[in-house]
C-alpha positions as a printed NumPy array, in Angstrom:
array([[ 10.941,  -3.085,  -3.367],
       [  8.254,  -4.87 ,  -5.208],
       [  4.887,  -5.765,  -3.906],
       [  5.855,  -9.403,  -4.222],
       [  9.118,  -8.78 ,  -2.368],
       [  7.076,  -7.244,   0.494],
       [  4.65 , -10.123,   0.688],
       [  7.463, -12.719,   0.697],
       [  9.3  , -10.829,   3.378],
       [  6.236, -10.258,   5.538],
       [  5.432, -14.12 ,   5.142],
       [  8.973, -14.845,   6.66 ],
       [  9.433, -12.161,   9.119],
       [  5.796, -10.843,   9.946],
       [  7.064,  -7.197,  10.084],
       [  9.268,  -4.777,   8.273],
       [ 10.653,  -1.489,   9.776],
       [ 11.96 ,   0.769,   6.926],
       [ 13.43 ,   4.4  ,   6.279],
       [ 11.81 ,   6.893,   4.087],
       [ 13.075,  10.386,   3.655],
       [ 14.585,  10.36 ,   7.1  ],
       [ 11.609,   8.808,   9.015],
       [ 11.178,   5.219,  10.102],
       [  7.911,   3.479,   9.333],
       [  6.542,  -0.162,   9.834],
       [  4.231,  -2.683,   8.559],
       [  3.372,  -5.976,  10.162],
       [  0.819,  -8.526,  10.665],
       [ -1.377,  -7.941,  13.515],
       [ -0.693, -10.07 ,  16.618],
       [ -3.154, -10.961,  19.187],
       [ -1.452, -10.843,  22.619],
       [ -4.406, -12.393,  24.292],
       [ -4.301, -15.673,  22.392],
       [ -0.659, -15.471,  21.382],
       [ -1.098, -15.954,  17.595],
       [ -1.353, -13.707,  14.442],
       [ -4.834, -12.89 ,  13.618],
       [ -6.396, -15.147,  10.857],
       [ -7.289, -14.013,   8.481],
       [ -4.047, -11.85 ,   8.461],
       [ -4.548,  -8.211,   9.071],
       [ -1.817,  -5.566,   8.85 ],
       [ -0.906,  -2.699,  10.891],
       [  1.236,   0.359,   9.542],
       [  2.475,   3.397,  11.007],
       [  5.345,   5.967,  11.758],
       [  7.596,   4.29 ,  14.167],
       [  8.273,   7.308,  16.438],
       [  4.612,   8.132,  16.804],
       [  1.526,   6.567,  18.246],
       [  0.271,   5.972,  14.665],
       [ -1.284,   2.413,  14.021],
       [ -3.689,   1.999,  11.052],
       [ -5.052,  -1.399,  10.67 ],
       [ -5.829,  -2.946,   7.145],
       [ -7.671,  -6.153,   6.327],
       [ -5.22 ,  -7.013,   3.344],
       [ -1.99 ,  -6.075,   1.889],
       [ -3.465,  -4.441,  -1.039],
       [ -5.694,  -2.457,   1.343],
       [ -2.494,  -1.35 ,   3.072],
       [ -0.698,  -0.446,   0.218],
       [ -3.593,   1.612,  -1.257],
       [ -4.59 ,   3.418,   1.95 ],
       [ -1.667,   3.864,   4.16 ],
       [ -0.285,   7.393,   3.508],
       [  3.461,   8.245,   3.975],
       [  4.125,  11.897,   3.484],
       [  0.773,  12.237,   1.611],
       [  1.35 ,   9.458,  -0.824],
       [  0.051,   5.833,  -0.915],
       [  2.431,   3.418,   0.499],
       [  2.327,   1.569,  -3.015],
       [  3.742,   4.665,  -4.725],
       [  6.783,   4.685,  -2.443],
       [  7.402,   0.967,  -2.342],
       [  9.991,   1.042,  -5.09 ],
       [ 11.8  ,   3.55 ,  -3.32 ],
       [ 12.197,   1.358,  -0.301],
       [ 15.923,   0.123,   0.23 ],
       [ 15.832,  -3.299,   2.19 ]])
């Protein structure tokens, strides 16, 4: 998956769950349950699906650079994601 493909997917679906080396992870737009709308400007939440991990980032590029998967930045494993 490329950065562009990720952005296009999130624009359409608002979230993505994916498997990497036997573990499930997620990235998605932050939804405000009080207002019933997605945050504007868009924020992103990332984490490992079977834990309480929930990291928030103010942009997709911040999430790609700072969210770590098995010690590696998300941007480094993005090409390995089959979707």
